[in-house]
C-alpha positions in Angstrom: 0.2 -0.4 -0.1 1.2 3.1 -0.7 1.0 5.9 2.2 1.1 8.7 -0.2 -3.4 9.9 -0.8 -4.6 9.6 -4.5 -5.2 13.0 -6.1 -9.2 12.3 -5.3 -8.6 11.8 -1.9 -6.7 15.4 -1.8 -9.5 17.0 -3.7 -11.9 15.3 -0.7 -9.8 16.9 2.0 -9.3 20.7 0.5 -13.6 20.3 -0.6 -14.5 19.1 3.1 -14.1 22.4 5.2 -15.5 24.2 2.5 -18.7 22.3 2.5 -18.8 22.4 6.4 -18.4 26.5 6.5 -21.1 26.8 3.8 -24.0 26.8 6.1 -23.0 28.9 9.0 -21.9 31.6 6.2 -25.4 31.3 4.8 -27.2 31.8 8.3 -24.1 34.8 9.0 -25.7 36.3 5.9 -29.2 35.7 6.7 -28.8 37.8 10.0 -26.5 40.5 8.4 -29.0 41.1 5.4 -31.8 41.6 8.5 -29.1 44.4 10.0 -28.4 46.0 6.8 -32.0 46.4 5.6 -32.4 48.9 8.2 -34.6 47.8 10.2 -35.6 49.7 13.2 -34.1 47.9 16.8 -35.7 49.5 20.6 -33.5 49.0 22.8 -35.5 50.6 25.9 -38.7 51.7 26.1 -40.9 54.4 27.8 -44.6 53.9 29.1 -45.4 57.9 28.3 -48.6 58.2 26.4 -48.4 59.6 23.0 -51.6 61.4 22.2 -51.3 62.1 18.4 -50.3 58.8 16.6 -49.4 58.7 13.0 -48.0 55.1 12.6 -47.4 52.2 14.5 -45.1 48.9 14.2 -45.0 45.9 16.7 -41.3 45.3 17.1 -40.6 41.3 17.9 -38.1 40.2 19.5 -35.6 39.0 16.9 -31.5 38.8 16.3 -29.5 41.4 17.0 -32.7 43.0 18.8 -34.3 41.2 21.9 -36.9 44.1 22.9 -40.4 43.9 22.5 -41.6 47.0 22.0 -44.2 49.3 19.9 -43.1 51.6 17.7 -45.3 54.6 17.6 -44.6 58.4 15.8 -46.4 61.2 16.1 -47.3 64.3 14.5 -43.9 66.0 14.8 -42.6 62.7 13.1 -40.5 61.8 16.2 -40.5 57.7 17.0 -41.4 56.1 20.2 -40.5 52.8 21.5 -43.5 52.3 23.7 -43.8 49.8 26.4 -46.3 46.6 25.4 -47.4 46.4 28.5 -48.2 50.6 28.8 -51.9 50.5 30.0 -53.3 53.2 27.5 -51.4 51.2 24.5 -53.1 47.8 25.3 -56.4 49.8 25.8 -56.4 51.6 22.6 -55.3 48.6 20.5 -58.1 46.5 22.4 -60.6 49.0 21.6 -59.3 48.8 18.2 -58.3 52.7 17.5 -55.0 51.3 16.5 -53.5 49.1 14.3 -49.8 48.0 14.9 -48.7 45.7 11.7 -45.3 43.4 13.2 -41.9 44.6 11.8 -40.0 41.6 9.9 -39.1 39.0 13.0 -37.4 35.9 13.3 
């Protein structure tokens, strides 16, 4: 038996690390692309009531953004991160005075 490896075995050994890294690279690109979309991420939330609301989105926890929050935009085009446990917010959603569709989540 020859102590050297055949060409096909060398090719197999060189390709093996590439095959093993492909799923990791693919997952990394998927997470990176979510960040690169420019999605908002509330890191902290407030309970203050916003009186004039022009839009609302629900931020569900996702990779790189673990806080559950509602992004409320007011009449001055300022975005507020509201605690989902705020009573006034729950009341408006329950009475269907406010519709807050979810942003992309994982």
